[in-house]
A tleap script that builds the chain and sets N, CA, C and O, in Angstrom:
source leaprc.protein.ff14SB
mol = sequence {
  NMET THR PHE THR TYR LYS THR ASN GLY VAL
  CYS SER ARG PHE ILE ASP ILE GLU ILE GLU
  ASN ASP ILE LEU VAL SER VAL LYS TYR THR
  GLY GLY CYS ASN GLY ASN LEU GLN GLY ILE
  SER ARG LEU VAL LYS GLY MET LYS VAL ASP
  GLU VAL ILE GLU LYS LEU GLU ASN ILE LYS
  CYS GLY TYR LYS ASP THR SER CYS PRO ALA
  GLN LEU ALA LEU ALA LEU LYS GLU TYR ASN
  LYS THR LYS GLY CASP
}
set mol.1.N position { -4.680 -8.612 -11.136 }
set mol.1.CA position { -3.259 -8.818 -10.683 }
set mol.1.C position { -3.229 -8.956 -9.008 }
set mol.1.O position { -3.755 -8.143 -8.248 }
set mol.2.N position { -2.405 -10.317 -8.548 }
set mol.2.CA position { -2.329 -10.164 -7.106 }
set mol.2.C position { -0.880 -10.174 -7.063 }
set mol.2.O position { -0.271 -10.841 -7.900 }
set mol.3.N position { -0.053 -9.285 -5.882 }
set mol.3.CA position { 1.394 -9.704 -5.690 }
set mol.3.C position { 1.676 -9.394 -4.051 }
set mol.3.O position { 0.839 -9.211 -3.167 }
set mol.4.N position { 2.903 -9.398 -3.975 }
set mol.4.CA position { 3.201 -9.151 -2.575 }
set mol.4.C position { 4.757 -8.137 -2.857 }
set mol.4.O position { 5.761 -8.284 -3.555 }
set mol.5.N position { 4.257 -7.080 -1.875 }
set mol.5.CA position { 5.477 -6.272 -1.817 }
set mol.5.C position { 5.839 -6.340 -0.376 }
set mol.5.O position { 5.068 -6.209 0.575 }
set mol.6.N position { 7.385 -6.611 -0.341 }
set mol.6.CA position { 8.067 -6.778 0.865 }
set mol.6.C position { 8.638 -4.695 1.533 }
set mol.6.O position { 9.383 -3.829 1.074 }
set mol.7.N position { 7.885 -4.791 2.557 }
set mol.7.CA position { 7.985 -3.195 2.932 }
set mol.7.C position { 9.587 -2.928 3.572 }
set mol.7.O position { 10.337 -3.852 3.887 }
set mol.8.N position { 9.852 -1.802 3.661 }
set mol.8.CA position { 11.226 -1.374 3.998 }
set mol.8.C position { 11.197 -0.325 4.908 }
set mol.8.O position { 10.580 0.695 4.602 }
set mol.9.N position { 11.816 -0.419 6.071 }
set mol.9.CA position { 11.867 0.854 7.154 }
set mol.9.C position { 10.733 0.938 7.983 }
set mol.9.O position { 10.609 1.953 8.668 }
set mol.10.N position { 9.830 -0.007 8.045 }
set mol.10.CA position { 8.368 -0.180 9.005 }
set mol.10.C position { 8.031 -1.326 9.878 }
set mol.10.O position { 8.554 -2.437 9.787 }
set mol.11.N position { 7.064 -0.958 10.782 }
set mol.11.CA position { 6.887 -2.270 11.208 }
set mol.11.C position { 6.198 -3.433 10.462 }
set mol.11.O position { 6.617 -4.562 10.717 }
set mol.12.N position { 5.071 -3.282 9.466 }
set mol.12.CA position { 4.718 -4.615 8.882 }
set mol.12.C position { 6.120 -4.918 7.944 }
set mol.12.O position { 7.058 -4.174 7.656 }
set mol.13.N position { 5.887 -6.096 7.660 }
set mol.13.CA position { 6.983 -6.723 6.861 }
set mol.13.C position { 6.833 -7.226 5.494 }
set mol.13.O position { 7.755 -7.528 4.736 }
set mol.14.N position { 5.247 -7.302 5.197 }
set mol.14.CA position { 4.781 -7.440 3.688 }
set mol.14.C position { 3.301 -6.815 3.551 }
set mol.14.O position { 2.549 -6.645 4.510 }
set mol.15.N position { 2.995 -6.497 2.199 }
set mol.15.CA position { 1.976 -6.373 1.739 }
set mol.15.C position { 1.062 -7.160 0.741 }
set mol.15.O position { 1.254 -6.866 -0.439 }
set mol.16.N position { 0.178 -8.032 0.972 }
set mol.16.CA position { -0.245 -8.523 -0.162 }
set mol.16.C position { -1.546 -7.764 -1.119 }
set mol.16.O position { -2.698 -7.719 -0.686 }
set mol.17.N position { -1.260 -7.353 -2.091 }
set mol.17.CA position { -2.379 -6.408 -2.866 }
set mol.17.C position { -3.158 -7.303 -3.932 }
set mol.17.O position { -2.858 -8.470 -4.183 }
set mol.18.N position { -3.856 -6.825 -4.328 }
set mol.18.CA position { -4.983 -7.430 -5.418 }
set mol.18.C position { -5.713 -6.329 -6.065 }
set mol.18.O position { -6.501 -5.575 -5.495 }
set mol.19.N position { -5.409 -6.307 -7.201 }
set mol.19.CA position { -5.668 -5.090 -8.252 }
set mol.19.C position { -6.133 -5.741 -9.608 }
set mol.19.O position { -5.485 -6.416 -10.408 }
set mol.20.N position { -7.696 -5.264 -9.634 }
set mol.20.CA position { -8.292 -5.498 -10.769 }
set mol.20.C position { -8.983 -4.026 -11.734 }
set mol.20.O position { -9.717 -3.163 -11.252 }
set mol.21.N position { -8.527 -4.083 -13.062 }
set mol.21.CA position { -8.427 -2.699 -13.628 }
set mol.21.C position { -8.273 -1.513 -13.190 }
set mol.21.O position { -9.035 -0.548 -13.242 }
set mol.22.N position { -6.846 -1.670 -12.583 }
set mol.22.CA position { -6.543 -0.503 -11.845 }
set mol.22.C position { -7.355 0.029 -10.681 }
set mol.22.O position { -7.401 1.188 -10.270 }
set mol.23.N position { -7.993 -1.056 -10.226 }
set mol.23.CA position { -8.904 -0.613 -8.734 }
set mol.23.C position { -8.587 -1.607 -7.857 }
set mol.23.O position { -8.675 -2.803 -8.139 }
set mol.24.N position { -8.157 -1.094 -6.615 }
set mol.24.CA position { -7.747 -1.751 -5.537 }
set mol.24.C position { -9.079 -2.908 -4.767 }
set mol.24.O position { -10.141 -2.554 -4.256 }
set mol.25.N position { -8.631 -4.085 -4.900 }
set mol.25.CA position { -9.811 -5.328 -4.280 }
set mol.25.C position { -9.522 -5.513 -3.149 }
set mol.25.O position { -10.440 -5.580 -2.332 }
set mol.26.N position { -8.248 -5.650 -2.743 }
set mol.26.CA position { -7.918 -6.308 -1.159 }
set mol.26.C position { -6.405 -5.467 -1.243 }
set mol.26.O position { -5.682 -5.102 -2.171 }
set mol.27.N position { -6.353 -5.385 0.102 }
set mol.27.CA position { -4.832 -5.201 0.972 }
set mol.27.C position { -4.780 -5.395 2.286 }
set mol.27.O position { -5.445 -4.929 3.212 }
set mol.28.N position { -3.626 -6.378 2.223 }
set mol.28.CA position { -3.688 -7.476 3.255 }
set mol.28.C position { -2.282 -6.703 4.155 }
set mol.28.O position { -1.350 -6.448 3.392 }
set mol.29.N position { -2.101 -6.425 5.221 }
set mol.29.CA position { -0.480 -6.074 5.777 }
set mol.29.C position { -0.347 -7.528 6.796 }
set mol.29.O position { -1.158 -8.081 7.539 }
set mol.30.N position { 0.709 -7.747 6.523 }
set mol.30.CA position { 1.543 -8.575 7.506 }
set mol.30.C position { 2.408 -7.908 8.412 }
set mol.30.O position { 3.258 -7.097 8.042 }
set mol.31.N position { 2.206 -8.239 9.606 }
set mol.31.CA position { 3.004 -7.455 11.001 }
set mol.31.C position { 2.174 -5.917 11.050 }
set mol.31.O position { 1.093 -5.679 10.510 }
set mol.32.N position { 2.862 -5.138 11.711 }
set mol.32.CA position { 2.682 -3.505 12.047 }
set mol.32.C position { 1.337 -3.625 12.694 }
set mol.32.O position { 0.885 -4.717 13.038 }
set mol.33.N position { 0.625 -2.352 12.876 }
set mol.33.CA position { -0.010 -1.862 13.679 }
set mol.33.C position { -1.702 -2.421 13.087 }
set mol.33.O position { -2.404 -1.662 12.419 }
set mol.34.N position { -2.129 -3.760 13.448 }
set mol.34.CA position { -3.215 -4.397 13.262 }
set mol.34.C position { -4.502 -3.351 13.219 }
set mol.34.O position { -4.887 -3.086 12.080 }
set mol.35.N position { -5.018 -2.897 14.011 }
set mol.35.CA position { -6.235 -1.930 13.979 }
set mol.35.C position { -6.146 -1.219 12.579 }
set mol.35.O position { -6.873 -1.440 11.611 }
set mol.36.N position { -5.004 -0.231 12.674 }
set mol.36.CA position { -4.855 0.986 11.786 }
set mol.36.C position { -4.432 0.339 10.242 }
set mol.36.O position { -4.521 0.861 9.131 }
set mol.37.N position { -4.099 -0.571 10.519 }
set mol.37.CA position { -3.739 -1.285 8.979 }
set mol.37.C position { -4.863 -1.891 8.247 }
set mol.37.O position { -4.961 -2.139 7.046 }
set mol.38.N position { -5.660 -2.071 9.179 }
set mol.38.CA position { -6.564 -3.028 8.740 }
set mol.38.C position { -7.981 -1.965 8.059 }
set mol.38.O position { -8.853 -2.181 7.217 }
set mol.39.N position { -7.676 -0.934 8.818 }
set mol.39.CA position { -8.438 0.728 8.542 }
set mol.39.C position { -7.936 1.068 7.602 }
set mol.39.O position { -8.756 1.272 6.707 }
set mol.40.N position { -6.577 1.311 7.233 }
set mol.40.CA position { -5.983 1.591 5.618 }
set mol.40.C position { -6.434 0.698 4.789 }
set mol.40.O position { -6.712 1.112 3.663 }
set mol.41.N position { -6.616 -0.610 5.052 }
set mol.41.CA position { -6.976 -1.601 3.753 }
set mol.41.C position { -8.426 -1.494 3.231 }
set mol.41.O position { -8.838 -1.541 2.072 }
set mol.42.N position { -9.281 -1.294 4.730 }
set mol.42.CA position { -10.675 -1.121 4.136 }
set mol.42.C position { -11.011 0.314 3.819 }
set mol.42.O position { -12.199 0.455 3.531 }
set mol.43.N position { -10.268 1.452 3.793 }
set mol.43.CA position { -10.674 2.498 3.320 }
set mol.43.C position { -10.190 2.721 1.852 }
set mol.43.O position { -10.617 3.542 1.041 }
set mol.44.N position { -9.178 1.780 1.700 }
set mol.44.CA position { -8.476 1.783 -0.171 }
set mol.44.C position { -9.291 1.244 -0.742 }
set mol.44.O position { -9.367 1.717 -1.876 }
set mol.45.N position { -10.105 0.334 -0.545 }
set mol.45.CA position { -10.756 -0.990 -1.006 }
set mol.45.C position { -11.856 -0.011 -1.997 }
set mol.45.O position { -12.643 0.872 -1.657 }
set mol.46.N position { -11.560 -0.539 -3.236 }
set mol.46.CA position { -12.424 0.257 -4.263 }
set mol.46.C position { -11.851 1.555 -4.658 }
set mol.46.O position { -12.459 2.301 -5.426 }
set mol.47.N position { -10.865 1.807 -4.229 }
set mol.47.CA position { -10.117 2.826 -4.711 }
set mol.47.C position { -9.236 2.811 -6.510 }
set mol.47.O position { -8.915 1.775 -7.093 }
set mol.48.N position { -9.108 3.662 -6.832 }
set mol.48.CA position { -8.039 3.644 -7.823 }
set mol.48.C position { -6.461 3.673 -7.732 }
set mol.48.O position { -5.999 4.240 -6.741 }
set mol.49.N position { -5.781 3.255 -8.435 }
set mol.49.CA position { -4.151 2.735 -7.928 }
set mol.49.C position { -3.486 4.310 -7.856 }
set mol.49.O position { -2.536 4.546 -7.109 }
set mol.50.N position { -4.016 5.207 -8.602 }
set mol.50.CA position { -3.700 6.459 -8.962 }
set mol.50.C position { -4.107 7.609 -7.698 }
set mol.50.O position { -3.544 8.701 -7.617 }
set mol.51.N position { -4.970 7.240 -6.935 }
set mol.51.CA position { -5.797 8.031 -6.183 }
set mol.51.C position { -5.437 7.473 -4.918 }
set mol.51.O position { -5.704 8.256 -4.006 }
set mol.52.N position { -4.885 6.315 -4.508 }
set mol.52.CA position { -4.194 5.886 -3.383 }
set mol.52.C position { -2.899 6.376 -3.250 }
set mol.52.O position { -2.507 6.884 -2.200 }
set mol.53.N position { -2.033 6.229 -4.495 }
set mol.53.CA position { -0.794 6.922 -4.500 }
set mol.53.C position { -0.753 8.470 -4.150 }
set mol.53.O position { -0.045 8.973 -3.278 }
set mol.54.N position { -1.514 9.042 -4.868 }
set mol.54.CA position { -1.653 10.776 -4.076 }
set mol.54.C position { -1.975 10.716 -2.697 }
set mol.54.O position { -1.341 11.483 -1.972 }
set mol.55.N position { -2.806 9.989 -2.181 }
set mol.55.CA position { -3.087 10.336 -0.926 }
set mol.55.C position { -2.211 9.776 0.026 }
set mol.55.O position { -2.041 10.403 1.072 }
set mol.56.N position { -1.608 8.675 -0.154 }
set mol.56.CA position { -0.595 8.101 0.773 }
set mol.56.C position { 0.823 8.336 0.929 }
set mol.56.O position { 1.527 8.064 1.902 }
set mol.57.N position { 1.189 8.958 -0.326 }
set mol.57.CA position { 2.404 8.759 -0.501 }
set mol.57.C position { 3.303 9.936 0.431 }
set mol.57.O position { 2.653 10.979 0.494 }
set mol.58.N position { 4.683 10.028 1.194 }
set mol.58.CA position { 5.029 10.474 1.653 }
set mol.58.C position { 4.615 10.826 3.220 }
set mol.58.O position { 4.832 11.813 3.924 }
set mol.59.N position { 4.068 9.838 3.400 }
set mol.59.CA position { 3.513 10.103 4.784 }
set mol.59.C position { 4.453 9.396 5.905 }
set mol.59.O position { 5.026 8.308 5.843 }
set mol.60.N position { 4.436 10.174 6.747 }
set mol.60.CA position { 5.874 9.609 7.595 }
set mol.60.C position { 5.150 8.805 8.974 }
set mol.60.O position { 3.924 8.870 9.059 }
set mol.61.N position { 5.806 8.166 9.884 }
set mol.61.CA position { 5.793 7.715 10.805 }
set mol.61.C position { 6.582 7.886 12.012 }
set mol.61.O position { 7.392 7.035 12.378 }
set mol.62.N position { 6.335 9.099 12.715 }
set mol.62.CA position { 7.000 9.233 14.017 }
set mol.62.C position { 8.508 10.026 13.042 }
set mol.62.O position { 8.484 10.758 12.053 }
set mol.63.N position { 9.553 9.549 13.751 }
set mol.63.CA position { 11.056 9.936 13.170 }
set mol.63.C position { 11.176 9.054 11.782 }
set mol.63.O position { 11.935 9.549 10.949 }
set mol.64.N position { 10.715 8.167 11.520 }
set mol.64.CA position { 10.765 7.711 10.138 }
set mol.64.C position { 10.602 8.239 9.239 }
set mol.64.O position { 9.689 9.065 9.257 }
set mol.65.N position { 11.422 8.049 7.914 }
set mol.65.CA position { 11.169 8.626 6.648 }
set mol.65.C position { 9.915 8.331 5.917 }
set mol.65.O position { 9.283 9.085 5.177 }
set mol.66.N position { 9.620 6.899 6.306 }
set mol.66.CA position { 8.687 6.361 5.725 }
set mol.66.C position { 7.331 5.761 6.847 }
set mol.66.O position { 7.349 6.024 8.049 }
set mol.67.N position { 6.339 5.026 6.258 }
set mol.67.CA position { 5.062 4.479 6.967 }
set mol.67.C position { 4.422 3.881 6.003 }
set mol.67.O position { 4.405 4.075 4.788 }
set mol.68.N position { 3.646 2.777 7.004 }
set mol.68.CA position { 3.123 1.689 6.535 }
set mol.68.C position { 1.918 2.186 5.199 }
set mol.68.O position { 1.728 1.421 4.254 }
set mol.69.N position { 1.288 3.348 5.284 }
set mol.69.CA position { 0.581 4.386 4.082 }
set mol.69.C position { 1.534 4.308 3.122 }
set mol.69.O position { 1.381 3.757 2.031 }
set mol.70.N position { 2.597 4.894 3.538 }
set mol.70.CA position { 3.680 5.197 2.548 }
set mol.70.C position { 4.056 4.061 1.341 }
set mol.70.O position { 4.112 4.148 0.115 }
set mol.71.N position { 4.254 3.099 2.175 }
set mol.71.CA position { 4.998 1.741 1.480 }
set mol.71.C position { 3.951 1.042 1.029 }
set mol.71.O position { 4.120 -0.095 0.588 }
set mol.72.N position { 2.662 1.655 1.079 }
set mol.72.CA position { 1.447 0.836 -0.101 }
set mol.72.C position { 1.540 1.681 -0.839 }
set mol.72.O position { 0.921 1.246 -1.810 }
set mol.73.N position { 2.087 3.168 -1.231 }
set mol.73.CA position { 1.873 3.860 -2.039 }
set mol.73.C position { 3.140 3.438 -3.403 }
set mol.73.O position { 3.011 3.467 -4.627 }
set mol.74.N position { 4.320 3.068 -2.534 }
set mol.74.CA position { 5.355 2.621 -3.197 }
set mol.74.C position { 5.326 1.558 -3.910 }
set mol.74.O position { 6.070 1.281 -4.850 }
set mol.75.N position { 4.247 0.786 -3.366 }
set mol.75.CA position { 4.064 -0.650 -3.923 }
set mol.75.C position { 3.270 -0.584 -5.087 }
set mol.75.O position { 3.313 -1.449 -5.962 }
set mol.76.N position { 2.526 0.443 -5.128 }
set mol.76.CA position { 1.493 0.743 -6.300 }
set mol.76.C position { 2.146 1.122 -7.267 }
set mol.76.O position { 1.980 0.604 -8.372 }
set mol.77.N position { 3.027 2.106 -7.054 }
set mol.77.CA position { 3.959 2.896 -8.172 }
set mol.77.C position { 4.901 1.594 -8.791 }
set mol.77.O position { 5.112 1.367 -9.983 }
set mol.78.N position { 5.304 0.963 -7.837 }
set mol.78.CA position { 5.821 -0.296 -8.578 }
set mol.78.C position { 5.073 -1.476 -9.569 }
set mol.78.O position { 5.658 -2.135 -10.429 }
set mol.79.N position { 3.800 -1.551 -9.260 }
set mol.79.CA position { 2.480 -1.708 -9.659 }
set mol.79.C position { 2.488 -1.249 -11.276 }
set mol.79.O position { 2.425 -1.908 -12.314 }
set mol.80.N position { 2.587 0.099 -11.020 }
set mol.80.CA position { 2.101 0.724 -12.252 }
set mol.80.C position { 3.348 0.952 -13.543 }
set mol.80.O position { 3.145 1.357 -14.688 }
set mol.81.N position { 4.716 0.529 -12.888 }
set mol.81.CA position { 5.826 0.351 -13.782 }
set mol.81.C position { 5.855 -0.926 -14.337 }
set mol.81.O position { 6.548 -1.058 -15.346 }
set mol.82.N position { 5.172 -2.037 -13.842 }
set mol.82.CA position { 4.964 -3.251 -14.466 }
set mol.82.C position { 4.191 -3.327 -15.742 }
set mol.82.O position { 4.420 -4.091 -16.680 }
set mol.83.N position { 3.157 -2.347 -15.645 }
set mol.83.CA position { 1.779 -2.565 -16.799 }
set mol.83.C position { 2.161 -1.331 -17.753 }
set mol.83.O position { 1.450 -1.051 -18.718 }
set mol.84.N position { 3.454 -0.524 -17.398 }
set mol.84.CA position { 3.807 0.214 -18.510 }
set mol.84.C position { 3.619 1.584 -18.630 }
set mol.84.O position { 3.791 2.156 -19.707 }
set mol.85.N position { 3.145 2.391 -17.207 }
set mol.85.CA position { 2.790 3.500 -16.870 }
set mol.85.C position { 4.167 4.367 -16.742 }
set mol.85.O position { 4.121 5.552 -16.409 }
savepdb mol mol.pdb
quit
């Protein structure tokens, strides 16, 4: 399954996510801190959706209540809702 998540409250604008059998195949951010987001994308590749959520949710960026990694966790929670979990 491939989908695009519109982020909220962060520098990146969108996250394109590809998942197969609850494993992240690819993650690509549009906007934001390019090097950091490429690093996050590579680190989560091959991980289970729930593991990524556990590791990235509630991360804050400076004074913001969220972050680009936390937005990925939110996107994956939305994915879980669509599959009935």
